[in-house]
Biopython code that builds the backbone (N, CA, C, O; Angstrom):
import numpy as np
from Bio.PDB.StructureBuilder import StructureBuilder

atoms = [
    (1, "MET", "N", (7.024, -40.868, 34.594)),
    (1, "MET", "CA", (6.880, -42.260, 34.956)),
    (1, "MET", "C", (5.985, -42.411, 36.178)),
    (1, "MET", "O", (5.304, -43.425, 36.333)),
    (2, "GLN", "N", (5.986, -41.397, 37.050)),
    (2, "GLN", "CA", (5.137, -41.488, 38.228)),
    (2, "GLN", "C", (3.664, -41.475, 37.836)),
    (2, "GLN", "O", (2.853, -42.182, 38.434)),
    (3, "LEU", "N", (3.320, -40.675, 36.837)),
    (3, "LEU", "CA", (1.942, -40.628, 36.378)),
    (3, "LEU", "C", (1.521, -41.985, 35.819)),
    (3, "LEU", "O", (0.435, -42.480, 36.119)),
    (4, "LEU", "N", (2.382, -42.573, 35.014)),
    (4, "LEU", "CA", (2.090, -43.886, 34.433)),
    (4, "LEU", "C", (1.970, -44.943, 35.529)),
    (4, "LEU", "O", (1.111, -45.821, 35.458)),
    (5, "ALA", "N", (2.826, -44.858, 36.533)),
    (5, "ALA", "CA", (2.766, -45.809, 37.649)),
    (5, "ALA", "C", (1.458, -45.662, 38.423)),
    (5, "ALA", "O", (0.871, -46.652, 38.859)),
    (6, "SER", "N", (1.007, -44.419, 38.589)),
    (6, "SER", "CA", (-0.244, -44.216, 39.326)),
    (6, "SER", "C", (-1.448, -44.698, 38.519)),
    (6, "SER", "O", (-2.442, -45.142, 39.095)),
    (7, "ILE", "N", (-1.368, -44.616, 37.203)),
    (7, "ILE", "CA", (-2.475, -45.066, 36.362)),
    (7, "ILE", "C", (-2.548, -46.589, 36.324)),
    (7, "ILE", "O", (-3.625, -47.169, 36.458)),
    (8, "THR", "N", (-1.404, -47.227, 36.142)),
    (8, "THR", "CA", (-1.394, -48.686, 36.031)),
    (8, "THR", "C", (-1.466, -49.375, 37.389)),
    (8, "THR", "O", (-1.885, -50.529, 37.476)),
    (9, "GLY", "N", (-1.065, -48.684, 38.441)),
    (9, "GLY", "CA", (-1.073, -49.283, 39.763)),
    (9, "GLY", "C", (0.145, -50.147, 40.028)),
    (9, "GLY", "O", (0.240, -50.795, 41.070)),
    (10, "SER", "N", (1.069, -50.156, 39.091)),
    (10, "SER", "CA", (2.278, -50.950, 39.238)),
    (10, "SER", "C", (3.448, -50.039, 39.569)),
    (10, "SER", "O", (3.627, -49.012, 38.914)),
    (11, "PRO", "N", (4.250, -50.389, 40.574)),
    (11, "PRO", "CA", (5.375, -49.516, 40.915)),
    (11, "PRO", "C", (6.507, -49.541, 39.879)),
    (11, "PRO", "O", (7.267, -48.579, 39.763)),
    (12, "LYS", "N", (6.615, -50.642, 39.130)),
    (12, "LYS", "CA", (7.675, -50.751, 38.127)),
    (12, "LYS", "C", (7.089, -50.570, 36.735)),
    (12, "LYS", "O", (6.154, -51.269, 36.345)),
    (13, "ILE", "N", (7.648, -49.625, 35.995)),
    (13, "ILE", "CA", (7.224, -49.367, 34.628)),
    (13, "ILE", "C", (8.424, -49.624, 33.729)),
    (13, "ILE", "O", (9.503, -49.074, 33.946)),
    (14, "SER", "N", (8.229, -50.460, 32.721)),
    (14, "SER", "CA", (9.335, -50.800, 31.828)),
    (14, "SER", "C", (9.578, -49.687, 30.819)),
    (14, "SER", "O", (8.701, -48.867, 30.547)),
    (15, "VAL", "N", (10.781, -49.677, 30.275)),
    (15, "VAL", "CA", (11.148, -48.685, 29.267)),
    (15, "VAL", "C", (10.291, -48.826, 28.012)),
    (15, "VAL", "O", (9.848, -47.813, 27.469)),
    (16, "PRO", "N", (10.040, -50.047, 27.531)),
    (16, "PRO", "CA", (9.151, -50.155, 26.367)),
    (16, "PRO", "C", (7.744, -49.596, 26.624)),
    (16, "PRO", "O", (7.124, -49.025, 25.727)),
    (17, "MET", "N", (7.251, -49.766, 27.851)),
    (17, "MET", "CA", (5.929, -49.236, 28.187)),
    (17, "MET", "C", (5.923, -47.711, 28.098)),
    (17, "MET", "O", (4.974, -47.128, 27.573)),
    (18, "THR", "N", (6.958, -47.067, 28.598)),
    (18, "THR", "CA", (7.024, -45.603, 28.517)),
    (18, "THR", "C", (7.152, -45.143, 27.067)),
    (18, "THR", "O", (6.612, -44.102, 26.695)),
    (19, "THR", "N", (7.860, -45.910, 26.258)),
    (19, "THR", "CA", (8.003, -45.561, 24.841)),
    (19, "THR", "C", (6.661, -45.642, 24.128)),
    (19, "THR", "O", (6.328, -44.771, 23.324)),
    (20, "VAL", "N", (5.902, -46.670, 24.417)),
    (20, "VAL", "CA", (4.586, -46.846, 23.792)),
    (20, "VAL", "C", (3.637, -45.721, 24.211)),
    (20, "VAL", "O", (2.957, -45.132, 23.371)),
    (21, "VAL", "N", (3.594, -45.431, 25.501)),
    (21, "VAL", "CA", (2.698, -44.377, 25.988)),
    (21, "VAL", "C", (3.117, -43.021, 25.431)),
    (21, "VAL", "O", (2.261, -42.203, 25.093)),
    (22, "SER", "N", (4.417, -42.771, 25.331)),
    (22, "SER", "CA", (4.901, -41.521, 24.751)),
    (22, "SER", "C", (4.487, -41.397, 23.289)),
    (22, "SER", "O", (4.098, -40.320, 22.837)),
    (23, "GLY", "N", (4.570, -42.490, 22.559)),
    (23, "GLY", "CA", (4.166, -42.491, 21.157)),
    (23, "GLY", "C", (2.682, -42.219, 20.985)),
    (23, "GLY", "O", (2.281, -41.466, 20.098)),
    (24, "ILE", "N", (1.865, -42.833, 21.836)),
    (24, "ILE", "CA", (0.417, -42.605, 21.773)),
    (24, "ILE", "C", (0.100, -41.148, 22.097)),
    (24, "ILE", "O", (-0.736, -40.531, 21.437)),
    (25, "ALA", "N", (0.755, -40.609, 23.095)),
    (25, "ALA", "CA", (0.528, -39.198, 23.458)),
    (25, "ALA", "C", (0.940, -38.274, 22.322)),
    (25, "ALA", "O", (0.251, -37.296, 22.032)),
    (26, "LYS", "N", (2.051, -38.579, 21.684)),
    (26, "LYS", "CA", (2.527, -37.745, 20.573)),
    (26, "LYS", "C", (1.541, -37.793, 19.409)),
    (26, "LYS", "O", (1.274, -36.768, 18.781)),
    (27, "MET", "N", (1.004, -38.966, 19.120)),
    (27, "MET", "CA", (0.011, -39.087, 18.047)),
    (27, "MET", "C", (-1.255, -38.295, 18.380)),
    (27, "MET", "O", (-1.832, -37.648, 17.506)),
    (28, "PHE", "N", (-1.684, -38.346, 19.633)),
    (28, "PHE", "CA", (-2.870, -37.606, 20.046)),
    (28, "PHE", "C", (-2.658, -36.099, 19.894)),
    (28, "PHE", "O", (-3.518, -35.401, 19.356)),
    (29, "VAL", "N", (-1.530, -35.604, 20.362)),
    (29, "VAL", "CA", (-1.246, -34.175, 20.249)),
    (29, "VAL", "C", (-1.153, -33.768, 18.784)),
    (29, "VAL", "O", (-1.623, -32.694, 18.410)),
    (30, "GLY", "N", (-0.552, -34.614, 17.953)),
    (30, "GLY", "CA", (-0.462, -34.317, 16.526)),
    (30, "GLY", "C", (-1.836, -34.212, 15.886)),
    (30, "GLY", "O", (-2.082, -33.319, 15.075)),
    (31, "GLU", "N", (-2.729, -35.123, 16.248)),
    (31, "GLU", "CA", (-4.077, -35.077, 15.693)),
    (31, "GLU", "C", (-4.842, -33.855, 16.199)),
    (31, "GLU", "O", (-5.606, -33.242, 15.454)),
    (32, "LEU", "N", (-4.634, -33.505, 17.471)),
    (32, "LEU", "CA", (-5.274, -32.324, 18.041)),
    (32, "LEU", "C", (-4.809, -31.055, 17.326)),
    (32, "LEU", "O", (-5.624, -30.194, 16.995)),
    (33, "VAL", "N", (-3.512, -30.942, 17.090)),
    (33, "VAL", "CA", (-2.963, -29.773, 16.398)),
    (33, "VAL", "C", (-3.446, -29.729, 14.953)),
    (33, "VAL", "O", (-3.789, -28.660, 14.446)),
    (34, "GLU", "N", (-3.475, -30.874, 14.290)),
    (34, "GLU", "CA", (-3.948, -30.933, 12.907)),
    (34, "GLU", "C", (-5.411, -30.487, 12.807)),
    (34, "GLU", "O", (-5.778, -29.752, 11.891)),
    (35, "THR", "N", (-6.231, -30.932, 13.741)),
    (35, "THR", "CA", (-7.635, -30.527, 13.753)),
    (35, "THR", "C", (-7.766, -29.045, 14.080)),
    (35, "THR", "O", (-8.623, -28.363, 13.519)),
    (36, "ALA", "N", (-6.926, -28.536, 14.984)),
    (36, "ALA", "CA", (-6.955, -27.109, 15.316)),
    (36, "ALA", "C", (-6.573, -26.268, 14.102)),
    (36, "ALA", "O", (-7.137, -25.194, 13.894)),
    (37, "ARG", "N", (-5.630, -26.739, 13.305)),
    (37, "ARG", "CA", (-5.254, -26.027, 12.069)),
    (37, "ARG", "C", (-6.424, -26.023, 11.083)),
    (37, "ARG", "O", (-6.655, -25.027, 10.397)),
    (38, "MET", "N", (-7.160, -27.133, 11.013)),
    (38, "MET", "CA", (-8.334, -27.179, 10.143)),
    (38, "MET", "C", (-9.378, -26.170, 10.602)),
    (38, "MET", "O", (-10.017, -25.511, 9.783)),
    (39, "VAL", "N", (-9.547, -26.053, 11.914)),
    (39, "VAL", "CA", (-10.481, -25.060, 12.469)),
    (39, "VAL", "C", (-10.051, -23.662, 12.057)),
    (39, "VAL", "O", (-10.878, -22.843, 11.658)),
    (40, "MET", "N", (-8.757, -23.393, 12.154)),
    (40, "MET", "CA", (-8.246, -22.077, 11.762)),
    (40, "MET", "C", (-8.512, -21.806, 10.282)),
    (40, "MET", "O", (-8.927, -20.705, 9.922)),
    (41, "ASN", "N", (-8.278, -22.787, 9.431)),
    (41, "ASN", "CA", (-8.522, -22.614, 7.995)),
    (41, "ASN", "C", (-9.998, -22.352, 7.709)),
    (41, "ASN", "O", (-10.331, -21.505, 6.880)),
    (42, "GLU", "N", (-10.886, -23.082, 8.400)),
    (42, "GLU", "CA", (-12.323, -22.875, 8.210)),
    (42, "GLU", "C", (-12.739, -21.464, 8.604)),
    (42, "GLU", "O", (-13.613, -20.865, 7.977)),
    (43, "ARG", "N", (-12.105, -20.939, 9.648)),
    (43, "ARG", "CA", (-12.422, -19.584, 10.120)),
    (43, "ARG", "C", (-11.622, -18.509, 9.386)),
    (43, "ARG", "O", (-11.767, -17.316, 9.652)),
    (44, "ARG", "N", (-10.783, -18.951, 8.465)),
    (44, "ARG", "CA", (-9.912, -18.042, 7.702)),
    (44, "ARG", "C", (-9.047, -17.177, 8.629)),
    (44, "ARG", "O", (-8.936, -15.964, 8.453)),
    (45, "GLU", "N", (-8.450, -17.831, 9.607)),
    (45, "GLU", "CA", (-7.554, -17.165, 10.552)),
    (45, "GLU", "C", (-6.132, -17.640, 10.303)),
    (45, "GLU", "O", (-5.908, -18.761, 9.847)),
    (46, "THR", "N", (-5.175, -16.775, 10.608)),
    (46, "THR", "CA", (-3.760, -17.117, 10.455)),
    (46, "THR", "C", (-3.043, -16.855, 11.773)),
    (46, "THR", "O", (-3.615, -16.302, 12.712)),
    (47, "GLY", "N", (-1.790, -17.260, 11.821)),
    (47, "GLY", "CA", (-0.990, -17.049, 13.022)),
    (47, "GLY", "C", (-0.920, -18.304, 13.865)),
    (47, "GLY", "O", (-1.200, -19.402, 13.386)),
    (48, "PRO", "N", (-0.546, -18.138, 15.116)),
    (48, "PRO", "CA", (-0.413, -19.305, 15.990)),
    (48, "PRO", "C", (-1.777, -19.871, 16.381)),
    (48, "PRO", "O", (-2.799, -19.187, 16.317)),
    (49, "ILE", "N", (-1.762, -21.119, 16.780)),
    (49, "ILE", "CA", (-2.975, -21.770, 17.275)),
    (49, "ILE", "C", (-3.305, -21.161, 18.630)),
    (49, "ILE", "O", (-2.445, -21.045, 19.503)),
    (50, "ARG", "N", (-4.555, -20.777, 18.787)),
    (50, "ARG", "CA", (-5.001, -20.180, 20.055)),
    (50, "ARG", "C", (-5.808, -21.210, 20.842)),
    (50, "ARG", "O", (-6.232, -22.225, 20.290)),
    (51, "PRO", "N", (-6.020, -20.945, 22.138)),
    (51, "PRO", "CA", (-6.796, -21.896, 22.952)),
    (51, "PRO", "C", (-8.183, -22.190, 22.399)),
    (51, "PRO", "O", (-8.668, -23.313, 22.532)),
    (52, "CYS", "N", (-8.832, -21.204, 21.779)),
    (52, "CYS", "CA", (-10.166, -21.452, 21.219)),
    (52, "CYS", "C", (-10.105, -22.494, 20.102)),
    (52, "CYS", "O", (-11.049, -23.263, 19.918)),
    (53, "HIS", "N", (-8.996, -22.523, 19.355)),
    (53, "HIS", "CA", (-8.841, -23.522, 18.295)),
    (53, "HIS", "C", (-8.646, -24.920, 18.897)),
    (53, "HIS", "O", (-9.201, -25.903, 18.406)),
    (54, "ILE", "N", (-7.857, -24.988, 19.955)),
    (54, "ILE", "CA", (-7.611, -26.266, 20.631)),
    (54, "ILE", "C", (-8.914, -26.794, 21.245)),
    (54, "ILE", "O", (-9.213, -27.984, 21.148)),
    (55, "ARG", "N", (-9.682, -25.904, 21.873)),
    (55, "ARG", "CA", (-10.950, -26.337, 22.473)),
    (55, "ARG", "C", (-11.916, -26.875, 21.423)),
    (55, "ARG", "O", (-12.570, -27.896, 21.637)),
    (56, "GLU", "N", (-12.002, -26.184, 20.287)),
    (56, "GLU", "CA", (-12.889, -26.649, 19.213)),
    (56, "GLU", "C", (-12.391, -27.971, 18.634)),
    (56, "GLU", "O", (-13.190, -28.856, 18.327)),
    (57, "ALA", "N", (-11.082, -28.106, 18.485)),
    (57, "ALA", "CA", (-10.515, -29.356, 17.976)),
    (57, "ALA", "C", (-10.814, -30.495, 18.950)),
    (57, "ALA", "O", (-11.169, -31.594, 18.523)),
    (58, "HIS", "N", (-10.678, -30.248, 20.232)),
    (58, "HIS", "CA", (-10.973, -31.264, 21.250)),
    (58, "HIS", "C", (-12.446, -31.657, 21.188)),
    (58, "HIS", "O", (-12.781, -32.838, 21.278)),
    (59, "ARG", "N", (-13.325, -30.664, 21.035)),
    (59, "ARG", "CA", (-14.757, -30.937, 20.939)),
    (59, "ARG", "C", (-15.068, -31.831, 19.735)),
    (59, "ARG", "O", (-15.855, -32.772, 19.834)),
    (60, "ARG", "N", (-14.432, -31.519, 18.593)),
    (60, "ARG", "CA", (-14.674, -32.304, 17.376)),
    (60, "ARG", "C", (-14.148, -33.733, 17.515)),
    (60, "ARG", "O", (-14.810, -34.684, 17.101)),
    (61, "LEU", "N", (-12.959, -33.879, 18.098)),
    (61, "LEU", "CA", (-12.410, -35.225, 18.283)),
    (61, "LEU", "C", (-13.270, -36.041, 19.243)),
    (61, "LEU", "O", (-13.416, -37.254, 19.086)),
    (62, "LYS", "N", (-13.836, -35.363, 20.233)),
    (62, "LYS", "CA", (-14.707, -36.043, 21.179)),
    (62, "LYS", "C", (-15.971, -36.540, 20.481)),
    (62, "LYS", "O", (-16.424, -37.657, 20.730)),
    (63, "LEU", "N", (-16.540, -35.704, 19.604)),
    (63, "LEU", "CA", (-17.730, -36.097, 18.845)),
    (63, "LEU", "C", (-17.449, -37.278, 17.924)),
    (63, "LEU", "O", (-18.322, -38.114, 17.694)),
    (64, "GLU", "N", (-16.227, -37.344, 17.398)),
    (64, "GLU", "CA", (-15.845, -38.448, 16.513)),
    (64, "GLU", "C", (-15.534, -39.724, 17.287)),
    (64, "GLU", "O", (-15.330, -40.778, 16.684)),
    (65, "GLY", "N", (-15.497, -39.643, 18.604)),
    (65, "GLY", "CA", (-15.211, -40.811, 19.424)),
    (65, "GLY", "C", (-13.726, -41.121, 19.545)),
    (65, "GLY", "O", (-13.349, -42.231, 19.918)),
    (66, "LYS", "N", (-12.888, -40.145, 19.232)),
    (66, "LYS", "CA", (-11.441, -40.370, 19.304)),
    (66, "LYS", "C", (-10.863, -40.046, 20.670)),
    (66, "LYS", "O", (-9.676, -40.263, 20.914)),
    (67, "ILE", "N", (-11.702, -39.526, 21.564)),
    (67, "ILE", "CA", (-11.273, -39.247, 22.931)),
    (67, "ILE", "C", (-12.144, -40.099, 23.843)),
    (67, "ILE", "O", (-13.369, -39.978, 23.812)),
    (68, "PRO", "N", (-11.535, -40.956, 24.654)),
    (68, "PRO", "CA", (-12.338, -41.833, 25.518)),
    (68, "PRO", "C", (-13.079, -41.045, 26.590)),
    (68, "PRO", "O", (-12.640, -39.978, 27.017)),
    (69, "LYS", "N", (-14.203, -41.592, 27.010)),
    (69, "LYS", "CA", (-14.978, -40.961, 28.068)),
    (69, "LYS", "C", (-14.280, -41.184, 29.401)),
    (69, "LYS", "O", (-13.580, -42.178, 29.590)),
    (70, "LYS", "N", (-14.477, -40.254, 30.318)),
    (70, "LYS", "CA", (-13.864, -40.352, 31.637)),
    (70, "LYS", "C", (-14.516, -41.471, 32.432)),
    (70, "LYS", "O", (-15.739, -41.611, 32.443)),
    (71, "SER", "N", (-13.696, -42.255, 33.088)),
    (71, "SER", "CA", (-14.233, -43.312, 33.944)),
    (71, "SER", "C", (-14.200, -42.882, 35.409)),
    (71, "SER", "O", (-14.877, -43.473, 36.250)),
    (72, "VAL", "N", (-13.409, -41.851, 35.711)),
    (72, "VAL", "CA", (-13.275, -41.349, 37.067)),
    (72, "VAL", "C", (-13.724, -39.886, 37.069)),
    (72, "VAL", "O", (-13.275, -39.109, 36.226)),
    (73, "PRO", "N", (-14.595, -39.497, 37.994)),
    (73, "PRO", "CA", (-15.037, -38.109, 38.033)),
    (73, "PRO", "C", (-13.891, -37.164, 38.408)),
    (73, "PRO", "O", (-12.963, -37.546, 39.121)),
    (74, "ARG", "N", (-13.972, -35.932, 37.918)),
    (74, "ARG", "CA", (-12.934, -34.944, 38.225)),
    (74, "ARG", "C", (-13.042, -34.478, 39.655)),
    (74, "ARG", "O", (-14.142, -34.369, 40.198)),
    (75, "LEU", "N", (-11.914, -34.203, 40.266)),
    (75, "LEU", "CA", (-11.907, -33.705, 41.643)),
    (75, "LEU", "C", (-12.143, -32.200, 41.694)),
    (75, "LEU", "O", (-12.837, -31.704, 42.582)),
    (76, "PHE", "N", (-11.562, -31.474, 40.736)),
    (76, "PHE", "CA", (-11.641, -30.019, 40.738)),
    (76, "PHE", "C", (-12.184, -29.533, 39.405)),
    (76, "PHE", "O", (-12.006, -30.200, 38.386)),
    (77, "ARG", "N", (-12.819, -28.423, 39.396)),
    (77, "ARG", "CA", (-13.300, -27.804, 38.150)),
    (77, "ARG", "C", (-12.769, -26.420, 38.039)),
    (77, "ARG", "O", (-13.054, -25.726, 37.064)),
]
sb = StructureBuilder()
sb.init_structure("model")
sb.init_model(0)
sb.init_chain("A")
sb.init_seg("    ")
for serial, (resi, resn, name, xyz) in enumerate(atoms, 1):
    if name == "N":
        sb.init_residue(resn, " ", resi, " ")
    sb.init_atom(name, np.array(xyz, "f"), 0.0, 1.0, " ", f" {name:<3s}", serial, name[0])
structure = sb.get_structure()
């Protein structure tokens, strides 16, 4: 809730708001995992999803416009 409060700038966050944000995050992670599994199938790999699969899935989702562009520059790299 602290993260959500810092993003919205509001000290009070309602329960429905946290439910909505949690649902959106869950959908995003599900799509990321689904795309990572597709990457694994294309490479004919089996086993657990590895970081290289997640990175490729993130890259593909970004190209499709499903990941918003950053509006604030990163502090650390």
